[in-house]
C-alpha positions in Angstrom: -29.3 35.2 3.1 -30.1 32.3 5.4 -33.4 30.4 5.4 -34.8 30.7 8.9 -38.2 29.7 10.2 -40.3 31.7 12.6 -39.7 29.1 15.4 -35.9 29.2 14.8 -35.9 32.9 15.6 -38.7 33.0 18.2 -37.0 30.4 20.4 -34.3 33.0 21.3 -36.8 35.5 22.6 -37.0 35.7 26.4 -40.4 37.4 26.5 -43.7 36.0 25.1 -44.8 37.5 21.8 -47.7 39.9 22.2 -48.2 40.0 18.4 -46.7 36.9 16.7 -47.9 38.1 13.3 -46.0 41.4 13.6 -42.9 39.4 14.7 -43.2 36.9 11.8 -43.6 39.8 9.3 -40.6 41.6 10.9 -38.5 38.4 10.6 -39.5 38.0 7.0 -38.8 41.6 6.2 -35.4 41.5 7.9 -34.4 38.3 6.1 -35.3 39.7 2.7 -33.7 43.1 3.4 -37.0 45.0 3.3 -36.5 46.3 6.8 -33.2 47.5 8.1 -32.2 47.0 11.8 -34.8 48.0 14.3 -34.4 49.4 17.8 -35.8 46.3 19.4 -32.6 44.8 20.8 -34.3 41.5 21.9 -35.7 40.8 18.4 -32.3 41.8 16.7 -30.4 39.5 19.1 -32.9 36.6 18.5 -32.4 36.9 14.7 -28.6 37.1 15.1 -28.5 34.0 17.4 -30.7 32.0 15.0 -28.7 33.0 11.9 -25.3 32.3 13.6 -26.6 29.0 15.0 -27.7 27.9 11.5 -24.6 29.0 9.6 -22.1 27.7 12.3 -19.2 30.3 11.8 -16.0 29.9 13.9 -16.0 31.7 17.2 -13.6 34.3 15.9 -15.7 34.9 12.7 -18.8 35.4 14.8 -17.1 37.8 17.3 -16.0 39.9 14.3 -19.6 40.1 13.1 -21.1 40.9 16.4 -19.1 42.0 19.4 -21.3 40.3 22.0 -19.9 37.4 23.8 -23.3 36.2 25.2 -24.9 36.1 21.7 -21.9 34.4 20.1 -21.6 31.8 23.0 -25.3 30.9 22.5 -25.1 30.7 18.7 -21.7 29.2 18.1 -21.6 26.9 21.1 -17.8 26.3 21.3 -16.4 23.4 23.2 -13.4 22.8 25.4 -11.3 25.5 27.0 -11.1 28.6 24.9 -9.2 31.9 25.7 -11.0 34.8 24.0 -8.5 37.7 23.5 -8.9 40.2 26.2 -12.3 38.9 27.4 -11.2 35.9 29.4 -11.6 32.1 29.2 -14.6 30.0 28.3 -14.9 26.4 29.7 -17.7 24.6 27.7 -17.9 20.8 28.2 -19.3 18.4 25.7 -22.0 15.9 26.6 -25.7 16.4 27.5 -26.5 18.5 30.5 -28.2 16.7 33.3 -31.3 17.7 35.1 -31.8 21.4 35.7 -31.2 22.3 39.4 -28.7 19.4 39.9 -25.0 20.0 40.3 -23.2 19.8 36.9 -19.8 21.0 37.9 -17.6 21.9 40.8 -15.0 24.5 40.2 -12.6 24.9 43.2 -15.4 23.6 45.4 -18.0 26.1 44.0 -21.1 24.1 42.8 -22.6 25.0 39.5 -25.9 23.5 38.3 -26.4 22.0 34.9 -27.8 24.3 32.2 -26.1 27.4 33.7 -23.6 30.0 32.8 -21.4 30.9 35.7 -18.9 33.7 35.6 -15.9 33.6 37.9 -14.3 37.0 38.4 -10.7 37.1 37.3 -9.0 40.2 36.1 -7.1 40.7 32.8 -3.6 39.4 33.2 -4.5 37.2 36.1 -4.0 33.4 35.8 -6.2 31.2 38.0 -5.7 27.5 38.8 -9.0 25.7 38.6 -9.7 22.2 40.0 -12.7 21.1 37.9 -15.0 18.2 38.5 -17.7 17.7 35.9 -20.8 15.6 36.7 -23.0 13.4 34.5 -21.5 12.9 31.1 -20.0 16.4 30.8 -16.4 16.3 29.8 -13.6 18.5 28.5 -11.2 16.7 26.2 -12.5 13.3 27.5 -11.8 14.3 31.1 -14.3 15.0 33.9 -11.8 15.6 36.7 -8.7 17.8 36.1 -6.8 20.9 37.1 -6.0 23.7 34.6 -4.5 27.2 34.6 -6.7 29.7 32.8 -6.5 33.4 32.0 -8.9 36.0 33.4 -10.1 39.0 31.3 -12.5 41.8 31.0 -15.4 39.4 31.6 -13.5 36.8 33.6 -13.8 33.0 33.4 -17.0 31.7 31.9 -18.1 28.2 32.9 -21.0 27.0 30.6 -22.7 23.8 31.9 -25.4 23.7 29.2 -23.6 20.8 27.5 -22.9 20.2 23.9 -24.6 19.8 21.6 -26.7 22.4 23.4 -30.4 21.7 23.9 -32.0 24.7 22.4 -34.7 26.6 24.3 -38.3 26.2 23.1 -40.8 29.1 22.6 -42.8 28.0 25.6 -42.6 29.4 29.1 -39.8 27.0 30.3 -37.6 28.0 27.3 -38.0 31.6 28.0 -37.1 31.1 31.7 -34.0 29.3 30.6 -33.0 32.2 28.3 -33.7 34.7 31.1 -31.5 32.7 33.5 -28.7 32.6 30.9 -28.9 36.3 30.2 -28.9 37.2 34.0 -25.6 35.4 34.4 -24.0 38.2 32.3 -25.4 40.9 34.5 -23.8 39.8 37.8 
């Protein structure tokens, strides 16, 4: 069991709580095994993200526990260039993300703002040459301008300009908007 606070779990919700007391009781019950999994996907994912973020498993360990790349990417926050089995490649620079709405990276001329997850379509078995230019203090292996060959996959190539260490969302409206934006990236 992992000690988690209400705020550590609630920060991962993309909708405002209509009944914070019910949520706080649900979190407590889930942590102490009183209540088994619920059918509320948003609450379950918030709890998983918070727990994984706190215990810091390896990327592979987290994927074995929950087969959801968006949840694992948020909670484990890997860095560098990582090929994930059949799913594709993740490019996650270190350094603090700059101002939201400003260009954080250019990938083959495509501009990607800071604090975003961008998915480049590339099929499984396809290798793509990327010319990467990172802005601000974002870097991959101490470089901010480089070319690399990466593998596509079922999801494609994921470029994560949220920076590392990642600034976590808050439980206010702006934090929820950030989460919604991150989650929409996976729906495209």
